[in-house]
C-alpha positions in Angstrom: -55.9 -52.0 41.8 -53.8 -55.0 43.0 -54.7 -54.1 46.6 -58.4 -54.0 45.7 -58.1 -57.3 43.9 -56.4 -58.9 46.9 -59.0 -57.5 49.3 -61.9 -58.9 47.2 -60.3 -62.3 46.9 -59.9 -62.4 50.7 -63.6 -61.4 51.1 -64.7 -64.0 48.6 -62.6 -66.7 50.4 -64.1 -65.7 53.8 -67.6 -66.0 52.3 -66.8 -69.5 50.9 -65.4 -70.7 54.2 -68.6 -70.2 56.2 -69.3 -73.4 58.2 -72.7 -72.7 59.7 -75.7 -74.2 58.0 -77.9 -71.8 56.0 -81.6 -71.7 55.5 -82.9 -72.1 51.9 -83.3 -68.4 51.3 -79.9 -67.6 52.8 -78.4 -70.4 50.7 -79.8 -68.8 47.5 -78.3 -65.4 48.5 -75.1 -67.1 49.4 -74.8 -68.8 46.0 -75.6 -65.6 44.2 -72.9 -63.7 46.2 -70.3 -66.3 45.6 -71.1 -66.4 41.8 -71.0 -62.7 41.4 -67.9 -62.5 43.6 -66.1 -64.8 41.2 -67.2 -62.7 38.2 -66.1 -59.4 39.7 -62.7 -60.8 40.9 -62.1 -62.5 37.5 -63.1 -59.3 35.7 -60.7 -57.2 37.8 -57.9 -59.6 37.2 -58.5 -59.7 33.4 -58.7 -55.9 33.3 -55.4 -55.6 35.1 -53.8 -58.1 32.7 -55.1 -56.2 29.7 -53.8 -52.9 31.0 -50.4 -54.4 31.7 -50.1 -55.3 28.0 -50.1 -51.6 27.0 -52.4 -49.0 25.8 -52.6 -50.3 22.2 -53.7 -53.8 23.4 -56.2 -52.3 25.8 -57.7 -49.9 23.3 -57.9 -52.7 20.6 -59.6 -55.0 23.1 -62.0 -52.2 24.1 -62.9 -51.4 20.5 -63.5 -55.2 19.9 -65.7 -55.4 23.0 -63.3 -58.0 24.3 -62.7 -56.8 27.8 -64.0 -58.9 30.7 -66.5 -56.3 31.9 -67.8 -55.9 28.3 -68.5 -59.6 27.9 -69.6 -60.7 31.4 -72.5 -63.1 31.2 -75.2 -61.7 33.4 -77.5 -64.6 33.1 -75.4 -67.7 33.9 
């Protein structure tokens, strides 16, 4: 999972570092990709942190619907 997280962060950084100007429609898509990239990366990081705290913590968080992927805000 650490490898996947590192890879996704690298992809997100590459996307953010584009220097060529974008058309309006491309800019909307770019903004959406960057926003979702951040949500996925953050969610993966939080999931890994939760799992590292042990099964009891993870299960309690899951039952309380407190894991990042359970509370991700799809509309902002």
